[in-house]
C-alpha positions in Angstrom: -70.2 -109.0 -55.4 -72.9 -111.3 -54.0 -71.1 -113.9 -51.9 -74.2 -116.1 -51.9 -74.4 -116.5 -48.1 -78.0 -115.5 -47.8 -79.7 -118.0 -45.5 -76.5 -119.8 -44.4 -76.0 -120.3 -40.7 -72.6 -119.4 -39.3 -71.1 -119.9 -35.8 -68.1 -117.9 -34.8 -66.3 -118.8 -31.6 -64.9 -115.9 -29.5 -66.9 -113.3 -31.4 -68.1 -110.6 -28.9 -65.3 -108.2 -29.9 -62.2 -107.8 -32.1 -61.6 -110.1 -35.1 -64.4 -112.5 -34.2 -67.0 -109.7 -34.0 -65.8 -108.2 -37.3 -66.3 -111.6 -38.9 -69.8 -112.0 -37.5 -70.7 -108.5 -38.8 -69.3 -109.2 -42.2 -71.1 -112.5 -42.5 -74.4 -110.9 -41.3 -73.9 -108.1 -43.9 -73.9 -110.9 -46.6 -77.2 -112.3 -45.3 -75.9 -115.1 -43.1 -77.6 -115.9 -39.8 -74.8 -115.6 -37.3 -74.4 -117.2 -33.9 -71.9 -115.3 -31.8 -70.0 -116.7 -28.7 -68.2 -115.4 -25.7 -67.5 -116.4 -22.1 -69.8 -113.7 -20.6 -73.6 -113.8 -21.2 -73.9 -110.0 -20.9 -71.2 -109.4 -23.6 -72.8 -112.0 -25.8 -76.2 -110.3 -25.5 -74.5 -106.9 -26.2 -72.9 -108.3 -29.4 -76.2 -109.7 -30.6 -77.9 -106.3 -30.1 -75.1 -104.5 -31.9 -75.4 -106.8 -34.9 -79.2 -106.2 -35.0 -78.6 -102.5 -35.0 -75.9 -102.7 -37.7 -77.7 -105.1 -39.9 -81.5 -104.6 -39.6 -83.5 -107.5 -40.8 -81.0 -110.1 -39.7 -81.6 -112.7 -37.0 -78.3 -113.0 -34.9 -78.2 -115.1 -31.8 -75.6 -116.0 -29.2 -74.3 -118.7 -27.0 -72.2 -118.0 -23.8 -69.6 -120.6 -23.2 -66.0 -120.7 -21.9 -63.9 -123.0 -24.0 -61.6 -123.6 -21.0 -64.5 -125.3 -19.2 -65.4 -128.8 -20.6 -68.9 -128.7 -19.1 -69.7 -125.4 -20.8 -68.3 -126.7 -24.1 -70.5 -129.7 -23.8 -73.6 -127.5 -23.4 -72.5 -125.3 -26.3 -72.2 -128.4 -28.6 -75.6 -129.6 -27.6 -77.1 -126.2 -28.6 -75.4 -126.3 -32.1 -77.1 -128.4 -34.8 -77.3 -127.0 -38.3 -74.2 -124.9 -39.0 -73.1 -124.2 -42.5 -70.1 -122.1 -41.7 -67.9 -122.7 -38.7 -65.3 -120.1 -37.9 -62.8 -121.2 -35.3 -61.6 -117.9 -33.9 -61.5 -118.2 -30.1 -58.0 -118.0 -28.6 -55.8 -117.0 -25.8 -52.9 -114.6 -26.5 -50.1 -113.3 -24.3 -46.4 -112.6 -24.0 -44.3 -114.8 -21.7 -40.8 -115.9 -21.2 -40.4 -119.6 -22.1 -38.9 -120.5 -18.7 -41.9 -118.9 -16.9 -44.6 -120.8 -18.7 -46.0 -123.5 -16.4 -47.4 -126.9 -17.6 -50.9 -125.8 -16.8 -50.5 -122.7 -19.0 -49.4 -124.8 -21.9 -52.4 -127.1 -21.3 -54.8 -124.1 -21.1 -53.6 -122.5 -24.3 -53.8 -125.9 -26.1 -57.3 -126.6 -24.7 -58.7 -123.2 -25.8 -56.8 -122.5 -29.0 -56.6 -125.9 -30.5 -59.1 -128.2 -28.8 -61.9 -125.7 -29.4 -61.5 -126.2 -33.1 -61.1 -129.9 -32.7 -64.4 -130.3 -30.8 -66.4 -127.9 -32.9 -65.2 -129.4 -36.2 -65.8 -133.0 -34.9 -69.3 -132.0 -33.9 -70.3 -130.2 -37.1 -68.3 -131.6 -40.0 -70.4 -134.7 -40.6 -73.5 -132.6 -40.8 -71.9 -130.5 -43.5 -71.2 -133.7 -45.4 -74.7 -135.0 -45.0 -76.2 -131.7 -46.3 -73.7 -131.5 -49.1 -72.1 -128.2 -48.4 -70.1 -126.5 -45.6 -67.2 -124.3 -44.7 -64.7 -124.4 -41.8 -62.3 -121.5 -41.4 -59.6 -121.4 -38.7 -58.3 -118.0 -37.6 -54.6 -118.7 -37.4 -51.6 -116.3 -37.2 -48.3 -115.6 -38.9 -47.0 -116.6 -35.4 -47.8 -120.2 -36.3 -45.1 -120.0 -39.0 -42.6 -117.6 -37.6 -43.0 -118.3 -33.9 -42.1 -115.3 -31.7 -39.5 -116.0 -28.9 -41.8 -114.3 -26.3 -44.9 -116.2 -27.4 -43.7 -119.8 -28.0 -46.8 -121.2 -26.3 -49.1 -119.2 -28.4 -47.2 -119.9 -31.6 -47.2 -123.6 -30.9 -51.0 -123.6 -30.8 -51.3 -121.6 -34.0 -48.9 -124.1 -35.7 -51.1 -126.9 -34.5 -54.2 -125.1 -35.9 -52.6 -125.0 -39.4 -51.9 -128.7 -39.1 -55.5 -129.4 -38.0 -57.0 -127.4 -40.9 -54.7 -129.2 -43.4 -55.6 -132.6 -42.1 -59.3 -132.0 -42.0 -59.3 -130.6 -45.5 -58.1 -134.1 -46.7 -61.3 -135.5 -45.3 -63.4 -133.3 -47.6 -62.1 -134.8 -50.9 -64.8 -134.9 -53.6 -67.3 -132.9 -51.5 -68.5 -129.3 -51.5 -67.1 -128.8 -48.0 -63.8 -126.9 -47.6 -61.5 -126.3 -44.7 -59.0 -123.3 -44.7 -56.9 -121.3 -42.4 -56.3 -117.6 -42.4 -52.9 -116.4 -41.2 -53.4 -112.9 -39.7 -50.7 -110.5 -38.9 -50.5 -107.6 -36.4 -54.1 -106.6 -36.0 -55.6 -103.7 -34.0 -58.1 -105.8 -32.1 -59.8 -104.7 -28.9 -57.1 -106.4 -26.8 -54.2 -104.8 -28.7 -56.0 -101.4 -28.6 -56.4 -101.7 -24.8 -52.7 -102.5 -24.4 -51.6 -99.6 -26.7 -53.9 -97.2 -24.9 -52.5 -98.3 -21.5 -48.9 -97.8 -22.7 -49.8 -94.4 -24.2 -51.4 -93.3 -20.9 -48.5 -94.4 -18.8 -46.0 -92.5 -21.0 -48.3 -89.5 -21.6 -48.1 -90.0 -25.3 -50.8 -89.9 -28.1 -52.1 -93.4 -29.0 -51.0 -92.8 -32.6 -47.4 -92.2 -31.5 -47.3 -95.5 -29.7 -48.9 -97.3 -32.6 -46.3 -95.9 -35.0 -43.5 -96.9 -32.6 -44.7 -100.5 -32.3 -45.1 -100.9 -36.1 -41.7 -99.3 -36.8 -40.1 -102.1 -34.8 -41.5 -104.7 -37.2 -39.3 -104.3 -40.3 -41.1 -107.2 -42.1 -44.5 -105.6 -42.0 -45.0 -104.2 -45.6 -48.3 -102.6 -44.7 -46.5 -100.3 -42.2 -49.6 -100.1 -40.0 -51.8 -102.4 -37.9 -54.3 -104.5 -39.8 -57.9 -103.7 -39.2 -60.1 -106.5 -37.9 -62.5 -105.8 -40.9 -59.6 -106.6 -43.3 -59.2 -110.1 -41.7 -63.0 -110.5 -41.8 -63.2 -109.7 -45.5 -61.0 -112.6 -46.4 -62.8 -115.0 -44.0 -66.1 -114.0 -45.5 -64.9 -114.8 -49.0 -63.5 -118.2 -47.8 -66.8 -118.9 -46.1 -68.7 -118.4 -49.3 -69.6 -120.6 -52.3 -67.4 -118.3 -54.4 -64.3 -119.9 -52.7 -65.2 -123.4 -53.8 -61.7 -124.0 -55.4 -59.8 -123.0 -52.2 -59.4 -125.9 -49.8 -56.7 -127.0 -47.5 -55.0 -123.6 -47.8 -53.3 -121.4 -45.3 -54.2 -118.0 -46.7 -52.2 -115.0 -45.6 -53.7 -111.7 -44.4 -50.5 -110.8 -42.6 -49.7 -107.4 -44.0 -46.6 -108.8 -45.6 -44.9 -110.2 -42.5 -44.2 -113.6 -44.0 -43.0 -112.4 -47.4 -39.4 -113.4 -46.6 -40.4 -116.8 -45.3 -43.0 -118.2 -47.8 
């Protein structure tokens, strides 16, 4: 299927690895000109080179900026002008007991996970209205609906992201601009892979054994395996395309069935 993304410009925050990179790669494969982002210049340059190798003939670029640093965010916004597709993917993730989460940690999670999307959307949405077309996709999580007890700070930000996407969609009434959120489930991203590999090494077990043990503890995961980043990216790419013109203001699940009993 031709998703009609040839010539569109897409910016994906937090996209040098994992889900973000998979989204950048999927969009590039459809002919979009992608702009990747990460905190480290070297990793950004590496991601750009990988995209060029994987998708010859495309013209990817990158901007290094840390969304926890207001000055760097300001410089990033100055560098972004014409963006047709905005994917708000950047985010902090971590386990923590509620009583141990300090105020500054709450504020840091909110600044990166929520305010990154606020600032980028505020900067780019009106340009989409003026040009008569645009897509904003938030990369949320099933944790924003079913908040884990050991990730309350993370789940709070993902719930706020759903609310942000829902509210922004109402601003697009009668236009060809849409705003949607993808609710991902347990995904084998680079960060998760590193954690699993570390556990496997500590216990002298095969990585596959640790993967199965983790998944077996999640009785609500109908998929019965980790989701691949490319599976999240496939849904995001569709929502970013003109083919998804009738989907707006939605929280679309790519959670492997985790939320089946809740929604």
